[in-house]
N, C-alpha and C positions, 0 to 999 in steps of 0.2 A: 415407927416400922419402916423400909424402906423403901429404899423408888424401884417400880418394876422396869423388867428392861423390857421385859416381850424376851417370847422363846432363841434360844443357843442354838446360832444354825448346826444342821445337822457335818459337816464340811467341818465346824469348830471342834464341834464332838468327838471324831473320829480323829483328827490332828490330840485334844486329848487323850485317848487312847494309845491311839502312838504312843506319846509319849510317857503314858504311864509302861510301857509296855515295854520303851527301852527304857526305864530305870530310873526317871527323874523323878522328885520330888514333889508332891505337890505344890508346894508352895515357887518352885525352877519355873511348876511350867504355869499360874497362873500367870506368875512375872513374866512369859512369853506368851501371851494370848491375854495378857490385858490383860484378866479378869481378878476373882477376890477368888482366895483360895476355899470360899465355904461353897463359893457354884461348883467352882473344878473336884473337890472336894465329891460331892453331891452328884456330879455326874457319873464320874468312879466307881461311885457308892454303886449308882444306881446300873452301871456291867456289870459289877462287876454280879449282880444278887440277878438282872434279869437275861445280862447279855444285850442288852438290851443299848442300845444310841440312841434310838430314834424318838421320838417323840411317840406317849400310852395318844391312844385315841380315844380321845371325851366321851366319854357315859352320857345318855339318856337323860333329860328330867322323867322322872316318875308321875306317869300319869293319875291326873287325880280320880279322875270319873275311869270303875273301869268301863267295859264298849256294853254291857246291858245299864249302863248309870245312860252311856252319850245314848242308845238311842230311846231310853223311855224320860228323859228331858226336851227330845226329840217333836216325840212325837205329842206330850203338854205342848211343846211351843202352837202346835199348828193348830191346834185342835183351839 
């Protein structure tokens, strides 16, 4: 397993996309921005498929109980 650096900054992603549009190869870009070629490739792929250079919003966790279940439990606890 590899270590995680966190999220790549939006400025760096835009720079990677600009180099791609200028016709540079993934390995060339990875040497310029000092990131692995797989990271650069993933950013380019995400940009081409979703036309998105920014982070996707995180999804909320699914609720365990429905609204009715929560109301039922609250009533039972109060008794």
